[in-house]
Backbone bond lengths (Angstrom), bond angles and torsions (degrees), N, CA, C in turn:
res aa  C-N    CA-C-N  psi(-1)  N-CA   C-N-CA  omega(-1)  CA-C   N-CA-C  phi
1 X - - - 1.414 - - 1.546 112.27 -
2 X 1.326 112.14 59.88 1.407 118.51 -179.14 1.502 114.22 -75.96
3 X 1.410 115.47 141.06 1.446 121.26 177.32 1.491 114.45 -79.31
4 X 1.350 117.19 145.55 1.511 115.58 -174.69 1.617 109.21 -85.56
5 X 1.340 119.39 41.73 1.468 119.97 177.32 1.530 107.32 -106.67
6 X 1.304 116.56 28.28 1.466 119.33 -176.34 1.565 106.81 -68.18
7 X 1.238 115.04 137.89 1.467 123.51 170.89 1.551 108.51 -141.74
8 X 1.261 115.79 154.22 1.525 114.96 178.87 1.466 111.05 -61.73
9 X 1.366 114.19 142.94 1.486 117.37 -177.58 1.508 115.11 -59.31
10 X 1.337 117.87 -20.62 1.429 119.06 175.53 1.554 110.72 -68.74
11 X 1.248 122.21 -14.34 1.421 123.55 177.46 1.549 113.01 -101.80
12 X 1.359 115.54 4.93 1.436 120.54 176.27 1.542 110.50 -98.04
13 X 1.328 111.02 149.62 1.476 120.58 173.62 1.562 109.28 -87.25
14 X 1.270 110.73 139.10 1.558 119.29 174.10 1.547 109.64 -74.87
15 X 1.304 111.32 126.28 1.435 117.35 176.98 1.575 109.03 -131.39
16 X 1.296 116.54 136.42 1.373 120.98 179.37 1.492 112.78 -98.70
17 X 1.250 123.04 131.73 1.452 127.06 -178.32 1.526 105.44 -135.04
18 X 1.379 115.25 139.32 1.417 117.99 174.71 1.590 110.26 -100.35
19 X 1.302 119.08 125.77 1.450 126.67 178.83 1.439 108.93 -120.10
20 X 1.280 111.31 147.02 1.567 117.94 169.86 1.519 109.28 -58.26
21 X 1.250 118.41 147.34 1.440 120.06 178.95 1.563 113.99 -64.05
22 X 1.389 112.56 -34.47 1.508 114.51 175.53 1.482 111.85 -63.57
23 X 1.374 117.82 -45.63 1.423 124.03 176.78 1.541 110.44 -53.57
24 X 1.260 114.73 -55.63 1.500 120.30 -179.05 1.543 111.68 -53.50
25 X 1.314 113.11 -49.29 1.551 117.05 179.81 1.608 108.02 -60.37
26 X 1.218 116.22 -42.50 1.453 117.39 -179.29 1.537 114.35 -65.12
27 X 1.329 113.55 -38.53 1.469 119.45 172.71 1.464 114.90 -61.09
28 X 1.360 112.94 -42.85 1.422 121.32 177.07 1.580 112.01 -57.27
29 X 1.299 112.76 -46.98 1.537 122.56 -178.66 1.425 109.39 -68.86
30 X 1.279 124.88 -31.51 1.438 125.24 179.95 1.514 113.04 -84.01
31 X 1.377 116.17 -25.65 1.491 117.26 -172.48 1.542 114.21 -78.55
32 X 1.280 115.60 -18.19 1.546 119.94 174.18 1.572 105.67 59.20
33 X 1.303 113.88 -135.66 1.517 118.67 -172.55 1.602 115.69 -70.24
34 X 1.377 113.53 -17.35 1.364 118.29 -170.34 1.634 110.93 -80.05
35 X 1.358 117.81 -20.85 1.459 119.24 -175.85 1.469 112.02 92.39
36 X 1.350 118.39 146.52 1.373 121.03 179.73 1.510 115.65 -70.17
37 X 1.304 115.89 -35.36 1.524 116.53 -179.35 1.554 111.78 -64.61
38 X 1.400 116.16 -37.89 1.385 120.34 169.62 1.488 115.09 -59.45
39 X 1.313 118.64 -42.11 1.398 124.49 179.24 1.522 110.53 -65.81
40 X 1.288 118.16 -37.09 1.523 124.63 175.04 1.467 106.66 -61.63
41 X 1.348 121.39 -49.68 1.480 123.02 178.62 1.488 111.05 -58.15
42 X 1.388 119.58 -43.88 1.416 120.31 -178.70 1.510 111.62 -64.09
43 X 1.321 117.22 -39.97 1.471 122.92 174.82 1.569 112.45 -58.99
44 X 1.304 115.96 -46.68 1.432 121.20 -179.96 1.503 110.58 -67.73
45 X 1.320 122.21 -43.31 1.469 123.73 176.35 1.525 109.88 -61.04
46 X 1.287 120.04 -46.04 1.516 122.82 174.03 1.521 111.28 -50.08
47 X 1.255 113.75 -52.31 1.531 122.74 179.87 1.553 108.32 -52.89
48 X 1.375 114.45 -58.45 1.405 121.34 -172.42 1.598 110.06 -62.37
49 X 1.273 116.66 -40.81 1.453 121.08 178.35 1.571 110.32 -62.86
50 X 1.358 115.14 -44.80 1.466 117.12 -178.15 1.547 110.01 -70.54
51 X 1.223 120.38 -36.45 1.526 122.48 -177.80 1.546 112.21 -76.90
52 X 1.379 117.84 -30.99 1.412 121.14 -176.67 1.549 113.53 -91.90
53 X 1.290 118.28 -11.04 1.422 123.07 -177.87 1.506 115.22 86.37
54 X 1.409 117.48 4.82 1.390 124.86 174.54 1.448 112.58 -89.34
55 X 1.249 113.01 59.34 1.503 116.66 -172.40 1.512 115.60 -84.10
56 X 1.329 117.04 137.03 1.348 120.67 172.56 1.633 107.61 -133.94
57 X 1.252 115.89 127.63 1.433 117.94 -175.65 1.538 117.89 -52.46
58 X 1.276 119.63 138.92 1.523 121.98 -171.01 1.547 105.05 -107.47
59 X 1.351 112.93 -9.12 1.499 114.60 -178.18 1.483 109.97 -131.22
60 X 1.340 114.41 167.80 1.452 119.34 177.33 1.546 104.49 -120.84
61 X 1.274 117.93 159.61 1.454 121.92 -172.17 1.521 107.41 -68.77
62 X 1.394 120.62 -27.21 1.436 122.65 176.19 1.562 112.19 -63.99
63 X 1.322 118.99 -17.74 1.471 119.16 -178.98 1.557 111.76 -88.29
64 X 1.366 116.13 5.19 1.441 116.36 -176.12 1.511 109.78 -99.53
65 X 1.354 118.60 121.93 1.444 121.49 -174.64 1.512 113.39 -101.48
66 X 1.263 118.38 -13.49 1.444 118.07 -176.83 1.624 105.18 -160.37
67 X 1.354 111.27 149.00 1.457 119.94 174.20 1.543 113.07 -121.40
68 X 1.353 113.79 141.20 1.511 121.76 175.87 1.494 113.88 -125.36
69 X 1.239 123.00 133.19 1.427 120.26 177.34 1.524 107.37 -71.41
70 X 1.353 115.46 150.37 1.533 121.05 -177.28 1.436 109.23 -157.66
71 X 1.346 119.85 170.70 1.457 126.38 172.41 1.530 104.77 -122.89
72 X 1.251 118.47 129.17 1.483 123.57 176.43 1.563 110.82 -64.79
73 X 1.311 117.54 128.31 1.480 120.66 -179.29 1.507 111.12 -92.48
74 X 1.378 113.13 -25.21 1.478 120.04 173.17 1.560 107.34 -141.67
75 X 1.333 116.51 168.74 1.443 120.43 177.39 1.473 111.82 -61.71
76 X 1.324 117.99 125.80 1.554 120.49 177.67 1.549 103.97 -136.21
77 X 1.367 108.72 168.16 1.500 115.82 178.20 1.518 108.16 -106.60
78 X 1.281 115.27 142.41 1.416 125.08 176.66 1.578 105.91 -63.64
79 X 1.271 118.36 129.08 1.541 123.92 -179.59 1.527 111.91 -65.35
80 X 1.309 117.91 -23.90 1.427 119.89 -178.70 1.525 114.49 -93.30
81 X 1.403 113.35 -45.34 1.438 116.20 -169.57 1.591 111.04 -104.92
82 X 1.346 116.07 -19.23 1.478 118.96 -178.86 1.518 114.34 85.71
83 X 1.406 114.05 -7.18 1.429 121.27 -177.55 1.640 109.53 -70.37
84 X 1.345 113.50 144.03 1.488 117.25 -175.15 1.547 103.14 -74.62
85 X 1.321 113.58 138.81 1.434 125.20 165.41 1.503 108.69 -107.82
86 X 1.322 118.82 114.70 1.415 128.82 -169.82 1.480 109.06 -73.29
87 X 1.291 118.56 149.99 1.529 123.60 174.54 1.616 107.65 -55.93
88 X 1.307 113.73 141.73 1.450 121.83 179.76 1.557 109.83 75.56
89 X 1.215 124.27 -2.68 1.536 123.12 177.12 1.501 109.88 -83.61
90 X 1.374 114.48 147.97 1.440 121.39 174.27 1.450 110.48 -60.85
91 X 1.298 126.27 137.61 1.403 128.95 171.80 1.474 114.58 -144.50
92 X 1.272 118.81 -173.09 1.452 118.37 171.24 1.537 105.68 -132.68
93 X 1.382 112.94 154.98 1.497 119.19 173.33 1.592 102.07 -109.91
94 X 1.300 109.01 127.48 1.484 116.88 174.60 1.544 113.14 -99.54
95 X 1.317 115.30 132.43 1.460 118.51 176.98 1.565 104.27 -96.25
96 X 1.369 112.72 118.25 1.451 116.31 176.52 1.500 113.07 -75.75
97 X 1.342 114.02 165.80 1.499 118.69 174.22 1.467 108.36 -66.55
98 X 1.287 125.08 -11.32 1.421 127.81 -179.55 1.572 109.31 -91.21
99 X 1.404 114.01 -8.14 1.490 121.11 178.78 1.547 109.88 88.05
100 X 1.305 118.54 24.56 1.441 117.09 -179.44 1.554 110.45 -109.86
101 X 1.278 119.38 138.75 1.447 122.58 -179.38 1.537 105.58 -89.30
102 X 1.364 118.91 127.08 1.434 127.26 -179.93 1.576 109.70 -122.84
103 X 1.365 115.65 143.35 1.476 119.48 176.47 1.527 108.74 -75.91
104 X 1.320 112.59 141.46 1.485 122.72 -179.84 1.474 110.26 -136.85
105 X 1.345 117.02 134.87 1.481 120.26 173.27 1.535 108.13 -71.32
106 X 1.303 113.24 156.34 1.480 119.32 -178.92 1.548 112.02 -54.97
107 X 1.348 116.88 -33.83 1.493 120.76 -175.54 1.523 114.13 -94.73
108 X 1.261 116.89 -1.44 1.539 116.25 -175.79 1.442 114.55 -73.64
109 X 1.391 120.55 -26.38 1.356 123.46 178.74 1.556 110.71 -116.67
110 X 1.351 113.61 118.14 1.501 113.86 174.41 1.421 109.77 -78.06
111 X 1.393 115.67 148.00 1.410 121.91 -171.29 1.560 108.60 -99.45
């Protein structure tokens, strides 16, 4: 689920961050062929987009393998539409083919 904010590394600024060894090892294991630094950038871009309202879907409905009914406990954004799901609203949790649970509005997946 890579974000489309890729730019050549020559256009990036170098930033130093201290990570626990265990966290770095887990990021490396999760990143696969993309590398853990690219994974960290993807995670940060997802966070910034969700918090700033500049949401762009990171998944496609074809990547959802299961749905579970749920109730939002806090405001979240639907992973497919980007629309806000308000706290206490009915929603669905989608299990992606990568094993990640994502928030989905009740109307984002047609049955």
